[in-house]
C-alpha positions as CSV (number, residue, x, y, z in Angstrom):
1,M,-8.3,2.8,-24.2
2,E,-5.0,4.1,-25.1
3,Y,-2.4,6.3,-24.0
4,I,-1.3,9.3,-25.5
5,L,2.2,9.8,-25.2
6,E,3.4,13.1,-25.1
7,K,7.3,12.1,-26.1
8,P,9.6,9.4,-27.5
9,I,12.9,10.9,-25.4
10,W,12.7,11.9,-22.3
11,T,15.8,14.3,-20.9
12,E,17.1,15.7,-17.4
13,V,15.0,18.8,-19.1
14,D,12.1,16.6,-17.9
15,F,13.1,15.4,-14.4
16,D,11.5,17.2,-12.1
17,K,7.8,16.4,-13.5
18,M,8.7,12.2,-13.9
19,N,8.1,9.7,-10.8
20,W,11.0,6.8,-10.3
21,H,8.7,5.3,-7.5
22,D,8.4,1.0,-8.3
23,V,10.3,1.3,-11.3
24,T,11.5,-2.2,-12.9
25,I,15.3,-2.7,-13.6
26,Y,15.7,-5.3,-15.4
27,E,19.4,-5.2,-17.0
28,M,22.3,-2.6,-16.8
29,A,24.9,-2.0,-18.4
30,M,28.4,0.5,-18.1
31,T,30.0,1.4,-21.7
32,G,31.2,5.3,-20.9
33,D,27.4,5.4,-20.3
34,L,24.8,4.2,-17.4
35,E,22.1,1.7,-19.5
36,L,19.3,0.3,-17.7
37,D,16.2,-1.7,-19.2
38,I,13.7,0.0,-17.7
39,D,9.4,-0.4,-17.1
40,Y,8.8,2.9,-16.8
41,I,5.3,3.9,-15.1
42,F,3.9,6.8,-17.2
43,K,0.6,6.9,-15.3
44,S,-1.1,5.6,-12.0
45,N,-4.9,4.9,-12.9
46,E,-7.2,5.6,-9.4
47,P,-9.3,3.0,-8.5
48,A,-13.2,3.6,-9.9
49,V,-14.3,1.5,-5.9
50,K,-12.6,2.8,-3.4
51,G,-9.6,0.4,-1.8
52,F,-9.7,-1.8,-4.9
53,R,-6.6,-1.6,-6.7
54,F,-4.8,0.9,-9.3
55,T,-4.0,0.2,-12.6
56,F,-1.6,1.7,-14.5
57,W,0.3,2.7,-17.9
58,I,3.7,1.4,-18.5
59,A,6.2,1.3,-21.2
60,P,9.7,-0.5,-21.9
61,C,12.0,1.8,-22.0
62,T,16.0,2.4,-22.5
63,F,17.0,4.9,-19.2
64,V,20.8,6.0,-20.3
65,F,23.0,8.5,-18.2
66,K,25.5,9.7,-20.1
67,Q,29.2,9.6,-20.2
68,I,28.9,8.3,-15.9
69,R,32.3,8.6,-13.4
70,E,32.6,8.3,-10.0
71,L,30.2,5.4,-10.0
72,R,30.1,4.0,-7.0
73,F,27.6,0.8,-5.9
74,D,26.3,0.2,-2.5
75,M,23.7,-2.7,-3.3
76,D,22.7,-5.8,-1.7
77,V,22.2,-9.2,-4.2
78,V,20.1,-8.3,-6.9
79,R,17.2,-11.1,-8.2
80,S,17.6,-12.0,-11.7
81,D,14.3,-11.4,-12.1
82,G,14.6,-7.4,-12.2
83,F,14.8,-4.9,-8.7
84,Q,12.5,-1.8,-8.3
85,I,13.4,2.3,-7.9
86,D,12.3,3.7,-4.9
87,Y,13.4,7.2,-6.4
88,I,16.0,9.6,-8.1
89,E,18.0,12.1,-6.1
90,R,19.6,14.9,-8.4
91,S,22.0,17.5,-6.9
92,G,23.5,19.3,-9.9
93,H,25.7,16.7,-12.0
94,N,26.1,14.8,-8.8
95,W,23.4,11.7,-9.0
96,T,21.7,8.4,-7.2
97,I,19.6,6.0,-7.7
98,I,17.9,4.9,-4.2
99,T,16.6,0.8,-5.4
100,R,14.9,-1.5,-3.1
101,N,18.0,-3.2,-3.1
102,G,20.5,0.2,-2.0
103,D,22.3,2.4,-3.9
104,I,23.6,3.8,-7.2
105,S,25.6,7.2,-7.4
106,F,27.7,8.4,-9.8
107,I,28.4,11.9,-11.8
108,S,26.6,12.8,-15.2
109,D,25.8,15.8,-17.2
110,G,22.6,14.2,-17.8
111,F,20.2,11.7,-19.1
112,E,17.9,9.9,-21.8
113,M,15.0,7.9,-21.4
114,F,13.9,5.9,-25.6
115,V,9.9,4.9,-25.1
116,R,10.7,1.9,-27.0
117,Q,7.0,0.6,-27.2
118,Q,3.5,2.6,-26.7
119,P,2.9,2.7,-22.9
120,T,0.4,-0.5,-22.7
121,L,-2.7,-1.0,-19.5
122,Q,-1.7,-2.8,-17.4
123,Y,-2.9,-4.3,-13.1
124,Q,0.6,-3.9,-11.8
125,K,2.9,-2.3,-11.7
126,L,5.6,-4.1,-14.4
127,I,4.8,-5.5,-17.6
128,G,6.0,-9.1,-17.8
129,I,6.3,-11.1,-20.7
130,E,4.3,-9.1,-22.9
131,R,7.4,-6.4,-22.7
132,G,9.3,-8.7,-25.3
133,G,12.3,-9.5,-23.5
134,Y,15.0,-7.6,-21.9
135,T,17.0,-4.9,-24.2
136,L,19.7,-1.7,-23.7
137,E,18.5,-0.4,-27.1
138,R,18.0,3.5,-28.0
139,V,15.2,2.9,-30.2
140,T,12.1,4.2,-30.3
141,D,10.2,1.8,-32.4
142,Q,11.1,-1.7,-31.0
143,P,8.9,-4.4,-32.9
144,N,7.0,-6.5,-30.7
145,Q,5.1,-9.2,-32.8
146,Y,3.8,-10.7,-29.5
147,L,1.5,-7.5,-29.2
148,Q,-0.6,-8.7,-32.6
149,T,-0.8,-12.4,-31.5
150,E,-4.6,-13.9,-30.8
151,G,-2.6,-15.4,-27.8
152,Y,-2.4,-12.0,-26.2
153,I,-5.2,-9.9,-27.2
154,E,-7.4,-13.5,-26.1
155,K,-5.3,-13.1,-22.4
156,R,-5.6,-9.0,-22.5
157,K,-9.9,-9.7,-22.9
158,K,-10.0,-12.3,-20.4
159,D,-7.7,-9.7,-17.8
160,A,-10.1,-7.6,-18.5
161,E,-12.5,-9.4,-17.7
162,L,-11.4,-10.6,-14.5
163,F,-10.3,-7.3,-13.4
164,G,-13.8,-6.3,-13.6
165,Y,-15.0,-8.7,-11.3
166,A,-12.4,-8.5,-9.0
167,Q,-14.2,-5.1,-9.5
168,K,-17.5,-6.3,-8.4
169,R,-16.2,-8.7,-5.6
170,K,-15.3,-5.1,-4.1
171,Q,-17.7,-3.2,-4.0
172,K,-20.5,-6.1,-3.0
173,K,-17.6,-6.3,0.1
174,L,-18.0,-2.5,0.3
175,D,-22.4,-3.1,-0.1
176,M,-21.8,-5.4,3.3
177,E,-19.6,-3.2,5.0
178,A,-22.1,-0.7,4.6
179,L,-25.4,-3.2,5.0
180,E,-23.3,-4.5,8.8
181,E,-23.1,-0.7,9.4
182,R,-26.9,-0.1,9.1
183,R,-27.8,-3.4,11.4
184,L,-25.4,-1.8,14.2
185,N,-27.5,1.4,14.0
186,G,-30.9,0.1,13.7
187,E,-32.0,1.2,10.7
188,I,-32.5,-2.1,9.3
189,D,-35.2,-5.2,11.1
190,T,-33.5,-8.4,11.1
191,T,-35.4,-10.3,8.5
192,E,-34.1,-7.9,5.4
193,F,-30.8,-8.0,7.0
194,L,-30.9,-11.2,6.8
195,R,-31.8,-11.6,2.9
196,L,-29.5,-8.5,2.1
197,K,-26.8,-10.3,3.9
198,K,-27.6,-13.6,1.6
199,E,-27.4,-12.1,-1.5
200,L,-24.2,-10.4,-1.2
201,L,-22.2,-13.2,-0.1
202,M,-23.9,-14.8,-3.1
203,A,-22.6,-12.8,-5.1
204,I,-18.9,-12.3,-3.4
205,D,-18.6,-16.0,-3.8
206,G,-19.4,-16.1,-7.4
207,Y,-16.9,-13.3,-8.0
208,G,-13.8,-15.0,-6.3
209,Y,-15.1,-18.8,-7.7
210,W,-13.6,-17.0,-11.5
211,L,-11.1,-15.4,-9.6
212,K,-9.8,-18.0,-7.8
213,G,-5.9,-18.9,-9.2
214,T,-5.5,-15.3,-11.5
215,M,-3.6,-12.6,-10.3
216,F,-6.9,-11.2,-9.5
217,E,-7.2,-13.7,-6.5
218,D,-6.8,-10.9,-3.8
219,A,-8.2,-8.1,-4.8
Protein backbone atom coordinates (compact mmCIF):
# COMPACT_ATOMS: atom_id res chain seq x y z
CA MET A 1 0.00 0.00 0.00
CA GLU A 2 1.42 3.36 -1.05
CA TYR A 3 0.25 6.96 -1.14
CA ILE A 4 0.84 8.77 -4.43
CA LEU A 5 2.23 12.18 -3.53
CA GLU A 6 0.96 14.95 -5.80
CA LYS A 7 4.16 17.00 -5.52
CA PRO A 8 7.14 17.38 -3.18
CA ILE A 9 6.85 21.15 -2.54
CA TRP A 10 3.61 22.93 -1.66
CA THR A 11 3.11 26.71 -1.55
CA GLU A 12 0.58 29.38 -0.62
CA VAL A 13 -1.07 28.74 -4.00
CA ASP A 14 -2.25 25.41 -2.54
CA PHE A 15 -3.54 26.91 0.72
CA ASP A 16 -7.26 26.48 0.01
CA LYS A 17 -6.94 22.73 -0.57
CA MET A 18 -4.69 22.06 2.42
CA ASN A 19 -5.87 21.05 5.89
CA TRP A 20 -3.90 21.84 9.05
CA HIS A 21 -6.15 20.35 11.74
CA ASP A 22 -4.21 18.12 14.19
CA VAL A 23 -0.88 18.70 12.42
CA THR A 24 1.91 18.32 15.01
CA ILE A 25 4.70 20.92 15.29
CA TYR A 26 7.94 19.49 16.72
CA GLU A 27 10.45 22.28 16.21
CA MET A 28 10.43 25.96 15.32
CA ALA A 29 13.06 28.53 14.33
CA MET A 30 13.07 32.18 13.28
CA THR A 31 15.82 32.93 10.76
CA GLY A 32 14.20 35.79 8.90
CA ASP A 33 11.82 33.04 7.83
CA LEU A 34 9.59 31.11 10.23
CA GLU A 35 10.56 27.43 9.98
CA LEU A 36 8.47 24.59 11.41
CA ASP A 37 9.14 20.85 11.53
CA ILE A 38 5.73 19.19 11.20
CA ASP A 39 3.93 15.92 10.54
CA TYR A 40 1.54 16.84 7.72
CA ILE A 41 -1.57 14.69 7.35
CA PHE A 42 -2.14 14.25 3.63
CA LYS A 43 -5.18 12.00 3.91
CA SER A 44 -7.53 10.63 6.56
CA ASN A 45 -8.93 7.20 5.66
CA GLU A 46 -12.51 6.33 6.57
CA PRO A 47 -12.76 3.17 8.68
CA ALA A 48 -14.14 0.03 7.03
CA VAL A 49 -16.11 -0.71 10.21
CA LYS A 50 -18.62 1.84 11.51
CA GLY A 51 -17.37 3.77 14.53
CA PHE A 52 -13.81 2.44 14.28
CA ARG A 53 -10.73 4.67 14.20
CA PHE A 54 -9.40 6.42 11.13
CA THR A 55 -5.97 5.77 9.63
CA PHE A 56 -3.77 8.50 8.15
CA TRP A 57 -1.18 9.11 5.44
CA ILE A 58 1.43 11.37 7.05
CA ALA A 59 4.85 12.71 6.10
CA PRO A 60 7.51 14.74 7.95
CA CYS A 61 7.70 18.18 6.34
CA THR A 62 9.57 21.45 6.71
CA PHE A 63 7.02 24.28 6.65
CA VAL A 64 8.58 27.68 5.87
CA PHE A 65 6.90 31.10 5.94
CA LYS A 66 9.12 33.48 4.00
CA GLN A 67 10.49 36.80 5.29
CA ILE A 68 8.14 37.18 8.23
CA ARG A 69 7.40 40.56 9.85
CA GLU A 70 5.54 41.64 12.96
CA LEU A 71 5.78 38.20 14.57
CA ARG A 72 3.65 37.80 17.69
CA PHE A 73 3.25 34.87 20.07
CA ASP A 74 0.24 34.49 22.35
CA MET A 75 0.87 31.01 23.69
CA ASP A 76 0.93 28.90 26.83
CA VAL A 77 3.85 26.66 27.78
CA VAL A 78 4.62 24.24 24.94
CA ARG A 79 5.38 20.58 25.64
CA SER A 80 8.78 19.28 24.58
CA ASP A 81 7.19 16.51 22.48
CA GLY A 82 5.33 18.95 20.22
CA PHE A 83 1.99 20.68 19.96
CA GLN A 84 -0.91 20.62 17.50
CA ILE A 85 -2.27 23.10 14.98
CA ASP A 86 -6.02 23.62 15.03
CA TYR A 87 -6.23 25.68 11.85
CA ILE A 88 -4.49 28.49 9.94
CA GLU A 89 -6.13 31.81 9.06
CA ARG A 90 -5.05 33.94 6.12
CA SER A 91 -6.05 37.47 5.16
CA GLY A 92 -3.87 38.79 2.36
CA HIS A 93 -0.31 38.68 3.72
CA ASN A 94 -1.50 38.34 7.33
CA TRP A 95 -1.29 34.85 8.80
CA THR A 96 -2.34 33.32 12.12
CA ILE A 97 -1.48 29.78 13.15
CA ILE A 98 -4.05 28.77 15.75
CA THR A 99 -2.76 25.95 17.95
CA ARG A 100 -4.03 24.14 21.04
CA ASN A 101 -1.49 26.20 23.01
CA GLY A 102 -2.30 29.62 21.56
CA ASP A 103 -1.71 31.70 18.45
CA ILE A 104 1.26 32.67 16.28
CA SER A 105 0.56 35.68 14.05
CA PHE A 106 2.78 37.43 11.50
CA ILE A 107 3.01 38.97 8.05
CA SER A 108 4.52 36.93 5.23
CA ASP A 109 4.32 36.90 1.44
CA GLY A 110 3.77 33.14 1.45
CA PHE A 111 5.09 29.71 2.36
CA GLU A 112 6.77 26.61 1.06
CA MET A 113 6.23 23.15 2.53
CA PHE A 114 8.97 20.65 1.72
CA VAL A 115 7.82 17.02 1.94
CA ARG A 116 11.02 15.45 3.24
CA GLN A 117 9.93 11.80 3.02
CA GLN A 118 7.15 9.84 1.34
CA PRO A 119 3.92 9.64 3.38
CA THR A 120 3.46 6.46 5.41
CA LEU A 121 0.29 4.88 6.75
CA GLN A 122 -0.20 5.65 10.44
CA TYR A 123 -2.74 4.54 13.04
CA GLN A 124 -2.59 7.87 14.89
CA LYS A 125 -2.26 11.51 13.83
CA LEU A 126 1.53 11.69 14.14
CA ILE A 127 4.44 9.59 12.99
CA GLY A 128 6.56 9.19 16.11
CA ILE A 129 10.05 7.72 16.27
CA GLU A 130 10.03 6.39 12.71
CA ARG A 131 10.09 9.95 11.28
CA GLY A 132 13.86 9.91 11.89
CA GLY A 133 14.20 12.71 14.42
CA TYR A 134 13.70 16.45 14.05
CA THR A 135 15.12 18.74 11.39
CA LEU A 136 14.36 21.96 9.54
CA GLU A 137 16.19 20.97 6.37
CA ARG A 138 14.50 22.17 3.19
CA VAL A 139 14.84 18.91 1.29
CA THR A 140 12.52 16.47 -0.47
CA ASP A 141 14.75 13.42 -0.33
CA GLN A 142 15.64 13.04 3.34
CA PRO A 143 17.21 9.60 3.94
CA ASN A 144 15.69 7.48 6.70
CA GLN A 145 17.57 4.24 7.20
CA TYR A 146 15.24 3.18 10.01
CA LEU A 147 12.50 2.46 7.46
CA GLN A 148 14.72 -0.23 5.91
CA THR A 149 15.56 -2.05 9.13
CA GLU A 150 14.24 -5.51 9.89
CA GLY A 151 12.91 -4.26 13.22
CA TYR A 152 10.80 -1.57 11.55
CA ILE A 153 9.47 -3.93 8.89
CA GLU A 154 8.47 -6.48 11.54
CA LYS A 155 6.85 -3.75 13.62
CA ARG A 156 4.77 -2.60 10.65
CA LYS A 157 3.60 -6.16 10.03
CA LYS A 158 2.68 -6.61 13.68
CA ASP A 159 0.87 -3.28 13.85
CA ALA A 160 -1.16 -4.20 10.76
CA GLU A 161 -2.06 -7.54 12.32
CA LEU A 162 -3.15 -5.93 15.59
CA PHE A 163 -5.11 -3.28 13.70
CA GLY A 164 -6.96 -6.11 11.96
CA TYR A 165 -7.75 -7.74 15.32
CA ALA A 166 -9.03 -4.43 16.69
CA GLN A 167 -11.20 -3.92 13.62
CA LYS A 168 -12.67 -7.41 13.95
CA ARG A 169 -13.33 -6.85 17.66
CA LYS A 170 -15.19 -3.64 16.84
CA GLN A 171 -17.33 -5.53 14.32
CA LYS A 172 -18.13 -8.19 16.93
CA LYS A 173 -19.23 -5.45 19.33
CA LEU A 174 -21.52 -4.06 16.64
CA ASP A 175 -22.86 -7.56 16.06
CA MET A 176 -23.54 -7.80 19.79
CA GLU A 177 -25.51 -4.55 19.70
CA ALA A 178 -27.54 -5.84 16.76
CA LEU A 179 -28.17 -9.11 18.60
CA GLU A 180 -29.40 -7.26 21.68
CA GLU A 181 -31.72 -5.21 19.46
CA ARG A 182 -33.14 -8.38 17.90
CA ARG A 183 -33.75 -9.77 21.37
CA LEU A 184 -35.59 -6.63 22.48
CA ASN A 185 -37.75 -6.78 19.35
CA GLY A 186 -38.63 -10.43 20.00
CA GLU A 187 -36.97 -11.57 16.76
CA ILE A 188 -34.92 -14.35 18.36
CA ASP A 189 -35.66 -16.95 21.03
CA THR A 190 -33.74 -17.13 24.31
CA THR A 191 -31.75 -20.27 23.49
CA GLU A 192 -30.45 -18.93 20.19
CA PHE A 193 -29.80 -15.51 21.73
CA LEU A 194 -27.68 -16.97 24.52
CA ARG A 195 -25.75 -19.19 22.11
CA LEU A 196 -24.88 -16.31 19.79
CA LYS A 197 -24.11 -13.99 22.68
CA LYS A 198 -21.65 -16.51 24.13
CA GLU A 199 -19.89 -16.86 20.77
CA LEU A 200 -19.59 -13.10 20.37
CA LEU A 201 -18.28 -12.58 23.90
CA MET A 202 -15.65 -15.28 23.39
CA ALA A 203 -14.52 -13.62 20.16
CA ILE A 204 -14.41 -10.15 21.74
CA ASP A 205 -12.41 -11.44 24.71
CA GLY A 206 -10.08 -13.36 22.40
CA TYR A 207 -9.20 -10.30 20.34
CA GLY A 208 -8.90 -8.29 23.55
CA TYR A 209 -6.25 -10.69 24.84
CA TRP A 210 -3.97 -9.97 21.86
CA LEU A 211 -4.63 -6.23 21.99
CA LYS A 212 -3.90 -5.75 25.67
CA GLY A 213 -1.04 -3.30 26.23
CA THR A 214 -0.95 -2.18 22.58
CA MET A 215 -1.98 1.10 20.94
CA PHE A 216 -5.20 -0.65 19.91
CA GLU A 217 -6.27 -1.79 23.38
CA ASP A 218 -9.04 0.81 23.58
CA ALA A 219 -9.84 0.99 19.86
